[in-house]
C-alpha positions as CSV (number, residue, x, y, z in Angstrom):
1,M,-15.2,-14.0,-33.7
2,N,-14.4,-11.0,-31.5
3,I,-13.7,-8.0,-33.6
4,V,-12.1,-5.0,-31.8
5,N,-13.4,-1.6,-33.0
6,K,-10.2,0.4,-33.2
7,K,-12.1,3.6,-34.2
8,K,-14.1,3.7,-31.0
9,K,-13.2,6.7,-28.9
10,L,-11.0,5.8,-25.9
11,P,-11.7,7.3,-22.5
12,K,-9.5,10.2,-21.5
13,I,-6.9,9.2,-18.8
14,G,-5.7,11.4,-16.0
15,L,-2.9,10.5,-13.6
16,L,-3.5,11.5,-10.0
17,Y,-0.6,13.0,-8.2
18,L,-0.2,14.7,-4.8
19,D,2.4,17.1,-3.8
20,Y,5.3,15.6,-1.8
21,V,4.1,12.0,-2.4
22,L,6.2,9.8,-4.6
23,R,4.5,8.8,-7.9
24,F,3.5,5.2,-8.5
25,F,2.6,5.7,-12.2
26,D,4.2,7.6,-15.0
27,K,2.9,8.1,-18.5
28,S,5.5,5.7,-19.7
29,N,3.7,2.9,-17.8
30,F,0.9,3.3,-20.4
31,K,3.1,2.4,-23.4
32,G,1.3,2.8,-26.8
33,W,-1.8,4.7,-25.5
34,P,-2.5,6.9,-28.5
35,D,-4.2,9.8,-26.8
36,K,-2.8,12.5,-24.5
37,I,-2.6,11.4,-20.9
38,E,-3.4,14.3,-18.5
39,T,-1.9,14.9,-15.0
40,V,-3.8,16.4,-12.1
41,V,-2.0,17.4,-8.9
42,Y,-3.7,17.7,-5.5
43,H,-2.0,20.4,-3.5
44,W,-3.4,19.6,0.0
45,G,-5.0,22.2,2.3
46,N,-8.1,23.8,0.8
47,D,-7.5,22.5,-2.7
48,K,-10.6,20.4,-3.2
49,A,-12.6,22.8,-5.3
50,R,-9.7,23.7,-7.6
51,F,-8.8,20.1,-8.1
52,I,-12.4,19.1,-9.0
53,N,-12.6,22.0,-11.5
54,E,-9.3,21.0,-13.1
55,V,-10.5,17.4,-13.6
56,R,-13.7,18.8,-15.2
57,R,-11.9,21.3,-17.3
58,K,-9.6,18.6,-18.7
59,E,-12.6,16.4,-19.4
60,I,-11.0,13.4,-17.7
61,D,-12.9,10.2,-17.8
62,V,-10.6,8.0,-15.7
63,L,-8.4,9.1,-12.9
64,I,-5.6,6.7,-12.0
65,G,-3.5,6.7,-8.8
66,N,-3.4,5.7,-5.2
67,I,-4.8,8.0,-2.5
68,P,-2.7,8.4,0.7
69,A,-4.4,7.5,4.0
70,T,-4.3,11.1,5.1
71,A,-6.3,12.2,2.1
72,Y,-8.8,9.4,1.9
73,E,-11.8,11.2,3.5
74,T,-11.2,14.3,1.3
75,F,-11.1,12.1,-1.9
76,K,-14.4,10.5,-0.9
77,E,-15.9,13.9,-1.2
78,I,-14.0,14.6,-4.4
79,A,-15.2,11.4,-6.0
80,A,-18.8,12.2,-5.0
81,A,-18.5,15.5,-6.8
82,L,-17.2,13.7,-9.9
83,P,-19.8,10.9,-10.4
84,H,-18.9,10.4,-14.1
85,V,-15.2,9.9,-13.4
86,R,-13.9,6.4,-12.8
87,F,-11.3,6.3,-10.1
88,I,-8.7,3.5,-10.5
89,P,-8.5,2.0,-8.0
90,S,-12.0,2.9,-6.8
91,I,-12.5,4.8,-3.6
92,E,-14.2,1.7,-2.2
93,T,-11.2,-0.5,-3.2
94,Q,-8.8,1.9,-1.4
95,F,-10.8,1.6,1.9
96,A,-8.2,-0.8,3.3
97,N,-5.4,1.7,2.6
98,K,-6.5,4.1,5.3
99,S,-5.9,2.2,8.5
100,K,-5.3,-1.1,10.1
101,E,-8.8,-1.0,11.5
102,N,-10.1,-0.7,7.9
103,V,-8.1,-3.8,6.9
104,T,-9.7,-5.7,9.8
105,L,-13.2,-4.5,8.9
106,F,-12.7,-5.4,5.2
107,A,-11.4,-8.9,6.1
108,K,-14.3,-9.6,8.5
109,K,-16.9,-8.3,6.1
110,H,-15.7,-10.8,3.4
111,N,-14.8,-13.6,5.8
112,L,-11.1,-13.5,4.9
113,S,-8.6,-15.3,7.2
114,I,-6.9,-12.9,9.6
115,P,-5.3,-13.3,13.0
116,H,-7.7,-12.8,15.9
117,T,-7.9,-9.0,16.3
118,E,-9.5,-6.7,18.8
119,I,-10.0,-3.0,18.5
120,F,-11.0,-0.8,21.4
121,Y,-12.0,2.8,21.6
122,D,-12.5,2.6,25.3
123,K,-9.1,2.5,27.1
124,E,-10.4,0.6,30.2
125,E,-12.0,-2.1,28.0
126,G,-8.8,-2.4,26.0
127,Y,-6.7,-2.8,29.2
128,K,-9.2,-5.3,30.6
129,Y,-8.9,-7.4,27.5
130,L,-5.1,-7.3,27.6
131,K,-5.2,-8.7,31.1
132,T,-6.8,-11.9,30.0
133,C,-5.7,-12.4,26.3
134,K,-3.0,-14.8,25.3
135,Y,0.5,-13.6,24.6
136,P,2.5,-12.6,22.6
137,Q,0.3,-9.9,21.1
138,I,1.0,-7.6,18.1
139,I,0.0,-4.0,18.9
140,K,-0.2,-1.6,16.0
141,R,-0.9,2.1,15.4
142,S,-4.2,1.8,13.4
143,Y,-4.8,5.2,11.9
144,G,-2.7,7.1,9.3
145,P,-0.4,5.9,6.6
146,S,1.4,2.6,6.4
147,N,3.4,1.1,9.2
148,Y,6.6,2.7,7.8
149,G,8.6,-0.5,7.6
150,G,7.2,-1.8,10.9
151,Y,8.1,1.2,13.1
152,Y,4.5,1.3,14.3
153,V,4.2,-2.4,14.9
154,H,5.2,-3.8,18.3
155,K,5.4,-7.3,19.8
156,V,4.6,-7.6,23.5
157,D,5.0,-10.7,25.6
158,S,3.0,-9.7,28.7
159,Y,0.3,-7.5,30.1
160,E,2.9,-5.3,31.7
161,E,4.7,-4.8,28.4
162,A,1.5,-4.0,26.6
163,I,0.4,-1.3,29.1
164,A,3.9,0.3,29.2
165,L,3.8,0.5,25.4
166,L,0.4,2.0,25.2
167,E,1.1,4.5,28.0
168,E,4.1,5.6,26.0
169,K,2.7,5.6,22.5
170,K,-0.9,6.8,23.3
171,Y,-2.3,4.7,20.4
172,M,-6.0,5.1,20.1
173,P,-7.9,3.0,19.2
174,I,-6.1,0.1,20.8
175,Y,-5.5,-2.3,18.0
176,T,-4.1,-5.7,19.0
177,Q,-3.7,-9.1,17.3
178,D,-2.8,-12.6,18.3
179,A,0.8,-13.2,17.2
180,I,1.0,-15.9,14.5
181,P,4.0,-18.3,14.9
182,L,5.6,-17.5,11.6
183,K,6.7,-20.4,9.4
184,Y,10.4,-19.9,8.6
185,S,10.3,-16.7,10.7
186,G,8.9,-14.9,7.7
187,D,5.8,-13.6,5.9
188,I,4.9,-13.4,2.3
189,R,4.2,-10.4,0.1
190,V,1.9,-11.2,-2.9
191,M,1.2,-8.7,-5.7
192,L,-1.7,-9.1,-8.0
193,I,-3.0,-7.6,-11.2
194,G,-6.5,-8.4,-12.3
195,H,-6.7,-10.9,-9.4
196,K,-3.7,-12.9,-10.7
197,P,-0.6,-13.2,-8.6
198,V,2.3,-11.7,-10.7
199,C,5.0,-11.5,-7.9
200,A,5.4,-13.1,-4.5
201,F,8.2,-13.5,-2.1
202,W,9.1,-14.5,1.4
203,R,10.4,-11.7,3.7
204,F,12.5,-13.1,6.6
205,S,13.4,-11.2,9.7
206,G,17.0,-10.1,10.4
207,E,19.2,-11.5,13.1
208,G,17.8,-10.7,16.5
209,Q,14.7,-9.2,14.9
210,W,11.1,-10.4,14.6
211,I,9.9,-7.7,12.1
212,T,10.2,-9.1,8.6
213,N,10.5,-5.8,6.8
214,T,13.6,-5.5,4.6
215,S,14.2,-1.9,5.8
216,Q,15.0,-3.3,9.2
217,G,17.6,-5.8,8.2
218,G,15.3,-8.6,6.8
219,S,16.0,-10.6,3.6
220,M,13.8,-12.0,0.9
221,S,13.4,-15.1,-1.2
222,Y,11.2,-15.8,-4.3
223,D,11.3,-19.6,-3.8
224,N,8.6,-22.0,-2.7
225,V,5.7,-19.6,-2.1
226,P,2.8,-21.9,-1.1
227,M,-0.3,-22.0,-3.2
228,S,-2.4,-21.4,-0.1
229,A,-0.9,-17.9,0.2
230,L,-1.7,-17.1,-3.4
231,E,-5.3,-18.4,-3.0
232,L,-5.9,-16.2,0.0
233,A,-4.5,-13.2,-1.8
234,V,-6.7,-13.8,-4.8
235,E,-9.7,-14.1,-2.6
236,A,-8.9,-10.7,-1.0
237,S,-8.2,-9.1,-4.3
238,K,-11.6,-10.2,-5.7
239,A,-13.3,-9.0,-2.5
240,A,-11.7,-5.6,-2.9
241,K,-12.6,-5.5,-6.6
242,A,-9.0,-4.3,-7.1
243,E,-7.3,-3.8,-10.5
244,Y,-4.0,-4.1,-8.6
245,W,-3.5,-5.3,-5.0
246,A,-0.9,-6.5,-2.5
247,C,-1.2,-8.7,0.6
248,D,1.2,-9.5,3.3
249,I,0.4,-13.1,4.5
250,A,1.6,-15.1,7.5
251,I,1.7,-18.9,7.4
252,D,1.2,-20.5,10.8
253,E,4.2,-22.8,11.3
254,N,2.0,-25.3,13.3
255,T,-1.0,-25.5,11.0
256,D,0.2,-24.1,7.6
257,K,-2.9,-21.9,7.6
258,P,-2.5,-18.5,5.9
259,Y,-3.6,-15.3,7.5
260,I,-3.7,-11.8,6.0
261,L,-1.6,-9.3,8.0
262,E,-2.0,-6.3,5.6
263,C,-3.5,-5.5,2.3
264,A,-3.8,-2.4,0.1
265,T,-3.5,-0.9,-3.4
266,A,-0.4,1.1,-2.2
267,F,2.8,-0.9,-2.2
268,A,6.4,-0.8,-3.5
269,A,6.7,-2.5,-6.9
270,F,9.4,-3.1,-9.5
271,P,9.1,-0.9,-12.6
272,Y,8.1,-3.8,-14.7
273,I,5.1,-4.5,-12.5
274,R,3.9,-1.0,-12.8
275,D,4.2,-1.5,-16.6
276,W,2.1,-4.6,-16.4
277,I,-0.5,-2.8,-14.3
278,G,-0.6,0.0,-17.0
279,Q,-1.0,-2.6,-19.7
280,Y,-3.8,-4.3,-17.8
281,I,-5.6,-0.9,-17.3
282,M,-5.2,-0.2,-21.0
283,W,-6.8,-3.5,-21.9
284,D,-9.6,-2.8,-19.5
285,L,-10.3,0.7,-20.8
286,S,-10.0,-0.2,-24.5
287,E,-12.4,-3.2,-24.5
288,G,-9.6,-5.4,-25.9
289,R,-8.0,-3.0,-28.3
290,F,-4.8,-3.5,-26.2
291,P,-3.8,-7.0,-25.2
292,L,-4.2,-8.4,-21.8
293,P,-0.8,-9.0,-20.1
294,H,0.3,-12.6,-20.0
295,V,2.3,-13.2,-16.8
296,P,3.0,-16.9,-16.1
297,L,2.4,-18.0,-12.6
298,Y,5.6,-18.4,-10.5
299,S,7.5,-16.4,-13.1
300,W,8.9,-14.5,-10.1
301,E,11.0,-17.5,-9.3
302,E,12.9,-17.0,-12.6
303,L,13.0,-13.2,-12.3
304,G,14.2,-13.5,-8.7
305,K,17.5,-15.0,-10.0
306,I,18.4,-11.6,-11.4
307,S,20.3,-9.3,-9.1
308,P,17.8,-7.0,-7.2
309,S,19.9,-3.9,-8.1
310,L,19.6,-4.8,-11.8
311,L,16.0,-5.9,-11.6
312,R,14.9,-2.5,-10.2
313,T,16.3,-0.8,-13.3
314,M,14.7,-3.1,-15.9
315,R,11.7,-2.0,-17.8
316,H,9.3,-3.5,-20.3
317,I,9.7,-7.1,-19.4
318,H,7.3,-8.9,-21.6
319,F,5.9,-12.5,-21.6
320,A,4.2,-13.9,-24.6
321,K,1.9,-16.9,-24.6
322,Y,3.7,-20.0,-25.7
323,T,3.4,-21.0,-29.3
324,P,5.0,-24.4,-30.2
325,S,7.8,-24.3,-32.8
326,A,10.1,-26.8,-34.2
327,D,13.2,-25.2,-32.9
328,G,11.9,-23.7,-29.6
329,A,11.4,-24.9,-26.1
330,Y,9.1,-23.6,-23.4
331,W,11.6,-22.3,-20.8
332,L,9.0,-21.6,-18.1
333,E,6.1,-23.8,-17.2
334,D,3.0,-21.9,-16.7
335,K,1.3,-23.6,-13.8
336,G,-2.1,-22.1,-14.6
337,E,-4.5,-22.0,-11.7
338,F,-5.4,-18.3,-12.0
339,D,-6.4,-16.2,-14.9
340,M,-6.2,-12.4,-15.1
341,E,-9.8,-11.1,-14.9
342,K,-11.7,-7.9,-15.4
343,T,-12.4,-6.2,-12.1
344,E,-16.0,-5.8,-11.0
345,E,-17.5,-2.4,-10.5
346,S,-17.3,-1.1,-6.9
347,T,-20.4,0.1,-5.0
348,P,-20.9,1.9,-1.7
349,D,-22.1,-1.4,-0.2
350,D,-18.6,-2.7,-0.5
351,I,-17.6,-0.5,2.5
352,P,-17.9,-2.3,5.8
353,D,-19.8,-0.7,8.7
354,P,-17.6,1.1,11.2
355,I,-17.1,-0.3,14.7
356,K,-16.7,3.0,16.4
357,P,-19.7,4.7,18.0
358,E,-22.0,6.4,15.4
359,E,-22.7,9.4,17.6
360,E,-19.9,11.9,17.4
361,D,-20.2,12.9,21.0
362,K,-19.5,9.4,22.1
363,I,-16.1,9.3,20.4
364,P,-13.2,10.3,22.8
365,E,-11.4,13.5,21.9
366,I,-8.1,11.6,21.5
367,V,-9.7,9.5,18.8
368,K,-11.0,12.5,17.0
369,E,-7.5,13.9,16.9
370,S,-6.0,10.6,15.7
371,V,-8.3,10.3,12.7
372,K,-7.8,13.9,11.7
373,E,-6.2,14.1,8.3
374,E,-2.6,14.7,9.3
375,A,-1.5,15.8,5.9
376,E,-4.1,18.6,5.8
377,V,-2.6,20.2,8.9
378,G,-0.2,23.1,8.0
379,P,3.4,23.2,9.1
380,D,2.7,26.1,11.5
381,E,0.3,23.8,13.5
382,Q,2.7,20.8,13.6
383,E,5.5,20.0,15.9
384,Q,8.9,21.5,15.0
385,Y,11.9,19.2,15.2
386,E,15.6,19.7,15.9
387,L,17.6,17.8,13.2
388,E,20.2,16.4,15.5
389,N,17.5,15.0,17.8
390,V,14.9,13.9,15.3
391,T,13.8,10.3,15.6
392,L,13.2,7.9,12.7
393,T,9.5,7.8,13.6
394,Q,9.3,11.6,13.4
395,L,11.0,11.6,10.0
396,L,8.5,9.1,8.8
397,T,5.6,11.5,9.6
398,L,6.8,14.1,7.1
399,Q,4.7,14.4,3.9
400,G,6.0,12.3,1.1
401,M,8.8,10.7,3.2
402,E,9.5,7.1,2.2
403,E,10.9,4.6,4.7
404,D,14.2,3.9,2.9
405,V,14.8,7.7,2.5
406,A,14.1,8.2,6.2
407,V,16.5,5.5,7.2
408,K,19.3,7.0,5.0
409,I,18.7,10.5,6.4
410,K,18.7,9.2,10.0
411,E,22.0,7.4,9.3
412,L,23.6,10.6,7.9
413,I,22.4,12.5,11.0
414,D,23.7,9.9,13.4
415,N,27.1,9.7,11.6
416,K,27.2,13.5,11.7
417,E,27.6,13.7,8.0
418,I,24.9,16.4,7.8
419,S,24.3,19.2,10.2
420,S,21.3,20.8,8.4
421,L,18.5,19.6,6.1
422,E,20.0,21.8,3.4
423,D,23.1,19.5,3.4
424,L,21.0,16.8,1.8
425,S,21.0,18.8,-1.4
426,K,24.3,17.2,-2.4
427,Y,22.6,13.7,-2.3
428,D,20.7,12.4,-5.3
429,F,18.0,10.4,-3.4
430,V,16.0,13.6,-2.4
431,S,14.6,16.3,-4.6
432,K,14.7,20.1,-4.1
433,E,10.9,20.1,-3.8
434,Q,11.0,17.5,-1.0
435,L,13.7,19.5,0.9
436,D,11.7,22.7,0.6
437,Q,8.6,20.9,2.0
438,W,10.5,19.1,4.8
439,S,12.4,22.2,5.9
440,K,9.2,23.7,7.2
441,Y,9.1,21.1,10.0
442,F,12.6,21.9,11.5
443,K,13.7,24.6,13.8
């Protein structure tokens, strides 16, 4: 019989926040945790020493939160200075968050199914490959934060289109993939907790589009997500040793084979999924004092029948394991297949070897600039924009800018509903702190 020791001291939790970055977790996601949950905010710039000292002063044992791509290298140093602090997710687990190149290296190291991908640091070698490869190709900006709803993902149908794109965008390294003929013209987003799929849905491209992101006019469906996509996502989650994880998966319409397009610990999630992640972490940290979440497989098919606008406001959705009763019926068949599991401890060996030259002097200057931590650069050193001419891509480069907010702001600008950034103060989808931060980047 497993007896849980309720008197054993629980580790001290700290929530990791960063200025101008939307928060994934809130203290309310850890419902029932009996001890004080601390918060620690990283302020960018030269804040590393102060941040480390604050974590030590607050005697934090576990630091929970996603690290933006632009702060990844800094937090590798912070984690090394805090060897007794457990990061959730671990720094190694968040390796894939930093760049598309890292996603590819991660997938190759663990023999995960991905589209054929080539990465070139030498421009001539990249152009030579693009002369002979098959088309269409998908060319992406590798470094930096996410693809911002697909705005840094491009489909090219010929060598001429590829070269014209790269000459305009100046992407380095050159990151190019074979285009997968998408089944149903869509891909699949799978979210996992403890290696168990807890939500999955198809994302279909909008009319006249090939990008499947919903911010560009796409649609979604929770129905008929194939088991092969779930199995590949579970395989990736286990390879990453991730407490929580998400994969974007393409299904080849000709072979039904699944391929990983993206994977990371940073993803958009309904509030109830963040609650489930919090409950899972509480179970993990308490050695069973708190219950493991029970989320039936394919429960998303039932939840998907609820209006998305309503679903985004719902909290504390709870499933209990079925106990037979004389007057009850099991409304949702739990198809089994996957159990929620405790995550293995990460080690430095989990990080794949880089493909770029080891010697610093062999790396082209343009690459050194592209890998520079963009968020660490002060506003005085960054390009200043004119509001009436700012592009959506430029908006998306601002610290803490989310793709749906950027789209709204761009629409307001184009419709001449705002003439200055200060005009956004009358709208409730941005905060004063965000406006103060973003105003530094406009003339």
